All heavy atoms as an XYZ file, in Angstrom:
778
protein
N      70.481      4.372     73.601
C      71.539      4.912     72.777
C      72.250      3.737     72.101
O      72.796      2.866     72.762
C      72.500      5.702     73.655
C      73.470      6.528     72.909
S      74.140      7.739     74.072
C      75.481      8.293     73.179
N      72.233      3.725     70.762
C      72.778      2.594     70.031
C      74.116      2.900     69.400
O      74.692      3.969     69.589
N      74.637      1.944     68.639
C      75.936      2.108     67.981
C      75.948      3.280     67.006
O      76.961      3.934     66.818
C      76.157      0.788     67.251
C      75.154     -0.174     67.771
C      74.079      0.610     68.432
N      74.782      3.543     66.372
C      74.741      4.669     65.445
C      74.990      5.987     66.172
O      75.642      6.894     65.651
C      73.382      4.750     64.718
C      73.067      3.582     63.829
C      72.167      2.574     64.529
O      71.510      2.922     65.514
O      72.148      1.423     64.091
N      74.452      6.108     67.398
C      74.643      7.319     68.187
C      76.109      7.510     68.553
O      76.634      8.615     68.505
C      73.790      7.276     69.463
C      72.290      7.348     69.151
O      71.947      7.962     68.111
O      71.503      6.804     69.936
N      76.790      6.403     68.918
C      78.213      6.490     69.243
C      79.017      6.937     68.025
O      79.919      7.750     68.117
C      78.746      5.133     69.726
C      78.218      4.765     71.110
O      77.770      5.692     71.824
O      78.252      3.569     71.456
N      78.665      6.372     66.856
C      79.352      6.760     65.624
C      79.107      8.237     65.341
O      80.023      8.971     64.983
C      78.858      5.898     64.453
C      79.474      6.284     63.141
C      80.782      5.926     62.843
C      78.754      7.021     62.203
C      81.358      6.279     61.636
C      79.325      7.385     61.002
C      80.631      7.014     60.711
N      77.845      8.665     65.510
C      77.479     10.063     65.247
C      78.235     10.993     66.198
O      78.790     11.997     65.773
C      75.971     10.240     65.400
C      75.496     11.649     65.163
C      75.429     12.156     63.879
C      75.129     12.469     66.231
C      75.000     13.463     63.642
C      74.700     13.768     66.013
C      74.639     14.252     64.716
O      74.214     15.538     64.492
N      78.297     10.637     67.500
C      79.007     11.461     68.474
C      80.494     11.531     68.147
O      81.118     12.583     68.226
C      78.819     10.903     69.898
C      77.402     11.135     70.424
O      76.694     11.994     69.848
O      77.018     10.454     71.393
N      81.082     10.401     67.773
C      82.499     10.364     67.411
C      82.763     11.207     66.175
O      83.775     11.906     66.086
N      81.856     11.134     65.208
C      82.007     11.918     63.985
C      81.878     13.416     64.295
O      82.621     14.226     63.740
C      80.942     11.490     62.966
C      81.246     11.986     61.573
O      82.434     11.970     61.190
O      80.291     12.384     60.870
N      80.998     13.760     65.194
C      80.824     15.159     65.618
C      82.091     15.684     66.283
O      82.540     16.788     66.008
C      79.647     15.297     66.594
C      78.304     15.175     65.955
C      77.942     16.450     65.210
O      78.443     16.715     64.121
N      77.078     17.234     65.801
N      82.685     14.859     67.163
C      83.916     15.255     67.847
C      85.050     15.434     66.844
O      85.831     16.382     66.934
C      84.306     14.226     68.915
C      83.426     14.242     70.137
C      83.464     15.582     70.863
O      84.567     16.154     71.015
O      82.392     16.060     71.260
N      85.131     14.535     65.896
C      86.181     14.614     64.878
C      86.004     15.876     64.034
O      86.967     16.586     63.745
C      86.124     13.369     63.989
O      87.026     13.493     62.919
N      84.779     16.152     63.649
C      84.482     17.351     62.861
C      84.803     18.604     63.674
O      85.396     19.556     63.158
C      83.011     17.356     62.440
C      82.542     18.560     61.640
C      83.333     18.672     60.341
C      81.056     18.466     61.352
N      84.442     18.603     64.946
C      84.720     19.749     65.817
C      86.230     19.967     65.942
O      86.725     21.083     65.830
C      84.099     19.548     67.197
C      84.332     20.738     68.134
C      83.631     20.602     69.470
N      82.193     20.587     69.288
C      81.389     19.624     69.722
N      81.872     18.582     70.370
N      80.078     19.681     69.521
N      86.985     18.903     66.136
C      88.439     19.006     66.277
C      89.067     19.538     64.993
O      89.938     20.416     65.025
C      89.036     17.652     66.651
N      88.634     19.029     63.845
C      89.173     19.503     62.567
C      88.808     20.967     62.338
O      89.627     21.747     61.846
C      88.662     18.633     61.409
C      89.295     17.259     61.377
C      89.014     16.526     60.074
N      87.642     16.606     59.613
C      86.714     15.668     59.765
N      87.020     14.547     60.392
N      85.495     15.830     59.299
N      87.602     21.350     62.714
C      87.163     22.741     62.555
C      87.987     23.672     63.433
O      88.423     24.740     62.985
C      85.684     22.891     62.913
O      84.884     22.121     62.062
N      88.210     23.260     64.673
C      89.010     24.072     65.584
C      90.436     24.217     65.065
O      91.024     25.296     65.127
C      89.005     23.478     66.988
C      87.690     23.633     67.701
C      87.649     22.909     69.038
O      88.631     22.228     69.401
O      86.612     23.030     69.725
N      90.987     23.135     64.518
C      92.334     23.196     63.977
C      92.384     24.133     62.770
O      93.294     24.943     62.636
C      92.821     21.806     63.578
C      94.241     21.820     63.035
C      94.731     20.434     62.656
O      94.024     19.450     62.824
N      95.944     20.367     62.150
N      91.393     24.055     61.898
C      91.359     24.912     60.708
C      91.221     26.378     61.109
O      91.904     27.253     60.549
C      90.206     24.494     59.790
N      90.392     26.650     62.102
C      90.219     28.037     62.576
C      91.514     28.532     63.201
O      91.928     29.670     62.979
C      89.034     28.129     63.565
C      87.723     27.913     62.817
C      89.029     29.466     64.289
C      86.513     27.748     63.702
N      92.177     27.692     63.964
C      93.460     28.063     64.570
C      94.508     28.375     63.513
O      95.242     29.355     63.623
N      94.561     27.542     62.473
C      95.526     27.773     61.388
C      95.211     29.063     60.647
O      96.119     29.822     60.289
C      95.538     26.584     60.438
C      96.167     25.340     61.046
C      95.994     24.097     60.173
O      95.403     24.197     59.079
O      96.449     23.019     60.610
N      93.939     29.313     60.411
C      93.533     30.549     59.739
C      93.887     31.763     60.591
O      94.431     32.751     60.085
C      92.028     30.536     59.448
C      91.448     31.803     58.840
C      92.091     32.093     57.493
C      89.945     31.691     58.704
N      93.613     31.683     61.887
C      93.946     32.795     62.788
C      95.446     33.041     62.795
O      95.895     34.197     62.746
C      93.441     32.502     64.200
N      96.244     31.976     62.829
C      97.693     32.136     62.823
C      98.166     32.739     61.509
O      99.036     33.610     61.490
C      98.386     30.786     63.068
C      99.877     30.917     63.260
C     100.235     31.785     64.465
O      99.690     31.614     65.546
N     101.137     32.730     64.276
N      97.573     32.318     60.399
C      97.940     32.878     59.100
C      97.616     34.371     59.048
O      98.395     35.171     58.513
C      97.217     32.130     57.983
N      96.482     34.758     59.620
C      96.121     36.181     59.659
C      97.097     36.966     60.526
O      97.493     38.077     60.177
C      94.687     36.359     60.168
C      93.586     35.970     59.202
C      92.227     36.013     59.903
C      93.584     36.868     57.972
N      97.475     36.394     61.667
C      98.417     37.076     62.556
C      99.787     37.229     61.904
O     100.480     38.224     62.134
C      98.547     36.311     63.876
C      97.337     36.375     64.796
C      97.529     35.429     65.983
C      97.088     37.784     65.280
N     100.163     36.251     61.092
C     101.463     36.290     60.424
C     101.439     37.141     59.151
O     102.482     37.421     58.577
C     101.923     34.871     60.063
C     102.237     34.038     61.296
O     102.458     34.629     62.372
O     102.255     32.793     61.181
N     100.266     37.548     58.728
C     100.125     38.243     57.454
C     100.565     39.701     57.559
O     100.057     40.471     58.365
C      98.664     38.192     56.999
O      98.454     39.061     55.919
N     101.523     40.074     56.702
C     101.957     41.478     56.649
C     100.873     42.349     56.025
O     100.775     43.530     56.326
C     103.266     41.597     55.864
C     104.414     40.945     56.564
N     104.894     41.394     57.767
C     105.162     39.851     56.243
C     105.903     40.634     58.155
N     106.087     39.678     57.248
N     100.060     41.759     55.158
C      98.961     42.513     54.539
C      97.980     42.956     55.616
O      97.572     44.123     55.665
C      98.253     41.658     53.459
C      97.015     42.360     52.944
C      99.211     41.318     52.327
N      97.617     42.042     56.501
C      96.702     42.391     57.589
C      97.343     43.417     58.513
O      96.699     44.392     58.918
C      96.297     41.147     58.384
C      95.382     41.395     59.580
C      94.044     41.948     59.114
C      95.190     40.135     60.386
N      98.604     43.211     58.828
C      99.323     44.146     59.696
C      99.331     45.549     59.077
O      99.056     46.547     59.756
C     100.749     43.651     59.902
C     101.567     44.491     60.860
C     102.970     43.941     61.037
O     103.191     42.720     60.841
O     103.856     44.744     61.381
N      99.603     45.637     57.791
C      99.610     46.932     57.100
C      98.211     47.554     57.055
O      98.063     48.763     57.198
C     100.168     46.780     55.680
C     101.639     46.436     55.680
O     102.346     46.656     56.664
N     102.112     45.863     54.589
N      97.202     46.716     56.861
C      95.825     47.218     56.815
C      95.408     47.784     58.170
O      94.783     48.841     58.252
C      94.869     46.103     56.385
N      95.775     47.094     59.233
C      95.449     47.579     60.580
C      96.183     48.883     60.866
O      95.600     49.837     61.387
C      95.774     46.497     61.641
C      95.690     47.059     63.045
C      94.834     45.312     61.483
N      97.455     48.943     60.497
C      98.231     50.170     60.706
C      97.628     51.324     59.920
O      97.513     52.443     60.426
C      99.687     49.945     60.303
N      97.217     51.063     58.687
C      96.604     52.105     57.866
C      95.277     52.557     58.470
O      94.968     53.756     58.479
C      96.390     51.591     56.445
N      94.516     51.619     58.997
C      93.230     51.969     59.612
C      93.438     52.857     60.833
O      92.725     53.848     61.032
C      92.464     50.705     60.000
N      94.432     52.514     61.661
C      94.707     53.345     62.837
C      95.210     54.716     62.424
O      94.855     55.726     63.033
C      95.698     52.658     63.778
C      95.067     51.630     64.666
C      95.445     50.291     64.579
C      94.089     51.977     65.582
C      94.863     49.342     65.390
C      93.502     51.031     66.400
C      93.888     49.703     66.300
N      96.041     54.764     61.385
C      96.518     56.055     60.892
C      95.377     56.909     60.376
O      95.313     58.115     60.645
N      94.463     56.289     59.649
C      93.299     57.020     59.130
C      92.422     57.506     60.275
O      91.893     58.623     60.231
C      92.497     56.116     58.186
N      92.291     56.687     61.308
C      91.482     57.092     62.464
C      92.090     58.319     63.135
O      91.382     59.252     63.493
C      91.389     55.937     63.462
C      90.542     56.265     64.675
C      90.528     55.102     65.666
N      89.733     55.402     66.817
C      90.159     56.094     67.872
N      91.380     56.561     67.895
N      89.366     56.321     68.901
N      93.411     58.311     63.313
C      94.082     59.456     63.938
C      93.883     60.722     63.119
O      93.608     61.793     63.665
C      95.573     59.165     64.105
C      95.898     58.226     65.237
C      97.395     57.977     65.358
O      98.184     58.867     64.985
O      97.764     56.892     65.837
N      94.009     60.593     61.799
C      93.810     61.759     60.932
C      92.375     62.259     61.002
O      92.135     63.467     60.994
C      94.203     61.419     59.496
C      95.698     61.282     59.315
C      96.065     60.957     57.889
C      97.572     60.751     57.792
N      97.985     60.363     56.456
N      91.426     61.343     61.078
C      90.017     61.734     61.184
C      89.762     62.466     62.502
O      89.031     63.467     62.536
C      89.116     60.501     61.081
N      90.348     61.984     63.587
C      90.192     62.644     64.892
C      90.799     64.044     64.845
O      90.194     65.011     65.330
C      90.832     61.793     66.017
C      90.953     62.580     67.306
C      90.023     60.528     66.248
N      91.976     64.163     64.235
C      92.611     65.475     64.125
C      91.761     66.431     63.291
O      91.596     67.603     63.642
C      94.009     65.342     63.501
C      95.015     64.683     64.426
C      96.327     64.349     63.723
O      96.486     64.715     62.533
O      97.187     63.734     64.371
N      91.197     65.923     62.192
C      90.338     66.755     61.347
C      89.084     67.174     62.102
O      88.638     68.324     62.008
C      89.967     66.003     60.073
N      88.524     66.268     62.882
C      87.335     66.582     63.671
C      87.661     67.660     64.707
O      86.894     68.605     64.886
C      86.810     65.327     64.362
C      85.587     65.582     65.234
C      85.180     64.349     66.025
O      85.957     63.413     66.185
N      83.963     64.358     66.516
N      88.790     67.527     65.379
C      89.187     68.523     66.380
C      89.404     69.884     65.731
O      89.001     70.914     66.279
C      90.444     68.067     67.112
C      90.209     66.898     68.043
C      91.501     66.329     68.609
O      92.591     66.586     68.111
N      91.373     65.524     69.663
N      90.027     69.897     64.554
C      90.257     71.162     63.857
C      88.936     71.804     63.451
O      88.754     73.021     63.593
C      91.138     70.925     62.634
N      88.008     71.000     62.963
C      86.700     71.527     62.561
C      85.943     72.080     63.767
O      85.337     73.152     63.697
C      85.881     70.433     61.880
N      85.995     71.352     64.884
C      85.299     71.822     66.086
C      85.928     73.105     66.607
O      85.215     74.012     67.047
C      85.302     70.732     67.155
C      84.420     69.550     66.791
S      84.457     68.224     68.003
C      83.601     68.976     69.362
N      87.249     73.182     66.548
C      87.928     74.395     66.998
C      87.569     75.567     66.084
O      87.339     76.683     66.559
C      89.439     74.171     67.024
N      87.491     75.315     64.773
C      87.142     76.371     63.829
C      85.725     76.887     64.071
O      85.437     78.070     63.874
C      87.278     75.867     62.395
N      84.850     75.994     64.510
C      83.467     76.382     64.815
C      83.303     76.847     66.256
O      82.201     77.158     66.688
C      82.520     75.202     64.546
C      82.418     74.763     63.082
C      81.642     73.463     62.980
C      81.763     75.851     62.252
N      84.418     76.865     66.986
C      84.423     77.272     68.390
C      83.517     76.387     69.248
O      82.809     76.861     70.123
C      84.034     78.754     68.531
C      84.516     79.332     69.845
O      85.486     78.857     70.410
N      83.830     80.343     70.325
N      83.557     75.072     68.970
C      82.776     74.099     69.727
C      83.698     73.364     70.693
O      84.830     73.044     70.345
C      82.119     73.079     68.793
C      81.063     73.622     67.838
C      80.626     72.532     66.868
C      79.881     74.156     68.608
N      83.243     73.069     71.891
C      84.097     72.368     72.860
C      84.225     70.886     72.503
O      83.323     70.285     71.935
C      83.345     72.544     74.180
C      81.917     72.683     73.780
C      81.935     73.414     72.457
N      85.341     70.321     72.884
C      85.540     68.879     72.695
C      84.883     68.139     73.864
O      84.480     68.748     74.861
C      87.033     68.556     72.656
O      87.609     68.769     73.935
N      84.812     66.833     73.737
C      84.257     66.021     74.837
C      85.096     66.207     76.096
O      84.567     66.289     77.204
C      84.206     64.548     74.437
N      86.410     66.302     75.932
C      87.296     66.534     77.081
C      87.022     67.871     77.739
O      87.032     67.979     78.969
N      86.774     68.899     76.921
C      86.443     70.214     77.466
C      85.161     70.152     78.290
O      85.081     70.715     79.382
C      86.260     71.237     76.334
C      87.532     71.524     75.567
O      88.631     71.331     76.132
O      87.420     71.948     74.394
N      84.173     69.463     77.761
C      82.884     69.343     78.461
C      83.054     68.567     79.762
O      82.496     68.946     80.801
C      81.826     68.681     77.544
C      80.547     68.374     78.310
C      81.526     69.579     76.343
N      83.859     67.497     79.729
C      84.093     66.715     80.945
C      84.809     67.537     82.006
O      84.467     67.463     83.191
C      84.901     65.459     80.616
C      84.110     64.417     79.856
C      84.965     63.264     79.367
O      86.171     63.210     79.701
O      84.430     62.411     78.638
N      85.811     68.318     81.594
C      86.517     69.176     82.566
C      85.562     70.204     83.161
O      85.573     70.458     84.374
C      87.704     69.876     81.888
C      88.919     68.993     81.751
C      90.147     69.758     81.279
N      89.998     70.289     79.924
C      90.152     69.582     78.812
N      90.451     68.299     78.898
N      90.017     70.136     77.632
N      84.725     70.792     82.328
C      83.750     71.763     82.819
C      82.770     71.109     83.790
O      82.444     71.680     84.836
C      82.992     72.389     81.638
C      81.935     73.428     81.981
C      82.554     74.608     82.733
C      81.246     73.913     80.715
N      82.337     69.897     83.459
C      81.421     69.174     84.345
C      82.068     68.921     85.706
O      81.433     69.110     86.755
C      81.025     67.853     83.691
C      80.017     67.055     84.491
C      79.648     65.743     83.819
O      80.222     65.421     82.759
O      78.786     65.049     84.371
N      83.339     68.491     85.716
C      84.034     68.260     86.994
C      84.151     69.557     87.793
O      83.950     69.577     89.004
C      85.423     67.674     86.736
C      85.418     66.215     86.354
C      86.804     65.601     86.429
N      87.776     66.274     85.583
C      88.024     65.972     84.314
N      87.348     65.020     83.726
N      88.943     66.634     83.634
N      84.476     70.656     87.110
C      84.603     71.939     87.814
C      83.259     72.375     88.384
O      83.193     72.886     89.511
C      85.139     73.023     86.867
C      86.481     72.707     86.268
C      87.672     73.511     86.668
N      87.530     74.715     87.390
C      88.002     75.886     87.019
N      88.631     76.003     85.866
N      87.891     76.938     87.785
N      82.184     72.196     87.622
C      80.859     72.569     88.117
C      80.465     71.733     89.328
O      79.882     72.251     90.284
C      79.808     72.424     87.011
C      79.795     73.524     85.965
C      78.830     73.177     84.839
C      79.428     74.864     86.584
N      80.786     70.436     89.287
C      80.500     69.592     90.451
C      81.270     70.084     91.670
O      80.742     70.129     92.779
C      80.878     68.145     90.148
C      79.715     67.338     89.669
C      79.997     65.835     89.775
N      79.606     65.246     88.529
C      80.418     64.718     87.632
N      81.694     64.652     87.862
N      79.968     64.208     86.521
N      82.513     70.451     91.453
C      83.350     70.944     92.545
C      82.772     72.235     93.117
O      82.683     72.402     94.341
C      84.775     71.166     92.039
O      85.571     71.744     93.033
N      82.370     73.141     92.249
C      81.773     74.409     92.705
C      80.472     74.126     93.452
O      80.203     74.723     94.502
C      81.539     75.361     91.513
C      80.659     76.534     91.901
C      82.868     75.859     90.964
N      79.668     73.208     92.928
C      78.401     72.866     93.575
C      78.644     72.298     94.976
O      77.958     72.663     95.941
C      77.645     71.851     92.725
O      76.472     71.436     93.359
N      79.625     71.418     95.116
C      79.938     70.852     96.435
C      80.410     71.943     97.390
O      80.030     71.962     98.559
C      81.010     69.770     96.303
C      80.517     68.513     95.644
C      81.642     67.532     95.357
O      82.817     67.855     95.496
N      81.286     66.331     94.938
N      81.224     72.862     96.884
C      81.720     73.962     97.729
C      80.571     74.858     98.166
O      80.524     75.297     99.322
C      82.787     74.760     96.962
C      83.434     75.825     97.778
C      84.261     75.226     98.915
N      84.854     76.305     99.675
C      84.830     76.392    100.983
N      84.280     75.438    101.700
N      85.386     77.407    101.599
N      79.631     75.139     97.257
C      78.470     75.951     97.627
C      77.628     75.253     98.692
O      77.133     75.898     99.623
C      77.605     76.249     96.397
C      78.104     77.350     95.484
C      77.244     77.421     94.231
C      78.113     78.689     96.194
N      77.463     73.940     98.552
C      76.727     73.182     99.574
C      77.412     73.313    100.931
O      76.749     73.508    101.965
C      76.617     71.704     99.194
C      75.639     71.448     98.064
O      74.813     72.344     97.781
O      75.711     70.358     97.465
N      78.737     73.230    100.938
C      79.479     73.368    102.192
C      79.293     74.771    102.774
O      79.111     74.929    103.993
C      80.966     73.098    101.963
C      81.288     71.653    101.630
C      82.729     71.485    101.170
O      83.439     72.443    100.917
N      83.155     70.228    101.044
N      79.348     75.779    101.912
C      79.170     77.149    102.387
C      77.760     77.375    102.936
O      77.586     78.034    103.966
C      79.469     78.150    101.264
C      80.945     78.280    100.879
C      81.075     79.126     99.625
C      81.750     78.876    102.023
N      76.759     76.823    102.254
C      75.380     76.931    102.753
C      75.251     76.294    104.127
O      74.613     76.852    105.028
C      74.407     76.266    101.781
C      74.144     77.042    100.526
C      73.237     76.291     99.561
O      73.006     75.073     99.760
O      72.768     76.922     98.614
N      75.841     75.127    104.288
C      75.795     74.446    105.590
C      76.473     75.295    106.667
O      75.972     75.417    107.792
C      76.469     73.074    105.510
C      75.708     72.081    104.650
O      74.506     72.329    104.364
O      76.305     71.054    104.259
N      77.591     75.896    106.317
C      78.318     76.733    107.270
C      77.507     77.979    107.632
O      77.439     78.372    108.805
C      79.689     77.123    106.697
C      80.580     77.855    107.654
C      81.008     77.022    108.859
O      80.940     75.779    108.810
O      81.408     77.628    109.870
N      76.889     78.612    106.651
C      76.055     79.791    106.914
C      74.884     79.406    107.811
O      74.552     80.133    108.768
C      75.562     80.435    105.587
C      74.449     81.430    105.834
C      76.725     81.091    104.857
N      74.241     78.273    107.532
C      73.135     77.811    108.384
C      73.605     77.578    109.813
O      72.921     77.931    110.778
C      72.519     76.522    107.819
C      71.738     76.751    106.536
O      71.404     77.922    106.242
O      71.478     75.760    105.822
N      74.780     76.985    109.954
C      75.317     76.733    111.285
C      75.584     78.044    112.010
O      75.240     78.208    113.189
C      76.604     75.910    111.187
C      77.146     75.450    112.536
C      78.485     74.765    112.397
N      79.546     75.637    111.912
C      80.170     76.574    112.654
N      79.824     76.748    113.900
N      81.135     77.312    112.136
N      76.176     79.020    111.319
C      76.462     80.314    111.924
C      75.167     81.030    112.309
O      75.102     81.653    113.371
C      77.296     81.189    110.976
C      78.735     80.729    110.763
C      79.391     81.543    109.663
C      79.526     80.860    112.066
N      74.154     80.962    111.447
C      72.860     81.597    111.779
C      72.267     81.017    113.042
O      71.759     81.733    113.890
C      71.885     81.381    110.622
C      71.953     82.404    109.570
C      70.771     82.262    108.638
N      71.031     82.974    107.425
C      70.563     82.661    106.232
N      69.763     81.621    106.110
N      70.847     83.374    105.182
N      72.321     79.692    113.128
C      71.720     79.067    114.322
C      72.503     79.439    115.577
O      71.925     79.565    116.650
C      71.644     77.556    114.146
O      72.918     76.987    114.132
N      73.807     79.639    115.459
C      74.618     80.059    116.611
C      74.374     81.509    116.987
O      74.543     81.894    118.143
C      76.102     79.853    116.338
C      76.486     78.383    116.355
O      75.745     77.542    116.873
N      77.609     78.074    115.775
N      73.994     82.349    116.029
C      73.783     83.767    116.295
C      72.387     84.107    116.776
O      72.158     85.200    117.262
C      74.096     84.579    115.018
C      75.557     84.606    114.585
C      75.685     85.353    113.263
C      76.431     85.258    115.639
N      71.453     83.214    116.619
C      70.087     83.475    117.058
C      70.044     83.604    118.576
O      70.665     82.812    119.286
C      69.158     82.326    116.636
C      68.858     82.339    115.174
C      67.728     81.373    114.855
N      67.606     81.288    113.415
C      67.553     80.170    112.739
N      67.549     79.020    113.366
N      67.467     80.186    111.439
N      69.294     84.606    119.039
C      69.175     84.735    120.503
C      68.423     83.545    121.067
O      67.461     83.069    120.499
C      68.372     86.023    120.689
C      67.964     86.489    119.346
C      68.606     85.617    118.311
N      68.914     83.075    122.155
C      68.296     81.905    122.798
C      67.472     82.372    123.977
O      67.880     83.190    124.747
C      69.369     80.937    123.258
C      70.124     80.380    122.068
C      71.145     79.365    122.480
C      71.828     78.902    121.205
N      72.925     78.091    121.397
N      66.307     81.842    124.040
C      65.492     82.117    125.194
C      64.438     83.019    124.996
O      63.698     83.759    124.922
């Protein structure tokens, strides 16, 4: 490794430091920008309106929402577990009622 390599490594570090500083300044300028803040707020507002429109369309078509499907899935799991418990109980009662001997 010669002097040229040391110069090259030093130049790389300097370039990296300047790049990081420029990116940091750009990020700070974006964070301070009211234009960006307004654009983000508008995007979130548009998203909310789109979700509301989607829900209204699904309701008009009598289609369930993802939340409706998830609630139904949880209820079905609960019913399935209860049926399993009842089956186990019926099996236990049958075995107790069988004549022995």
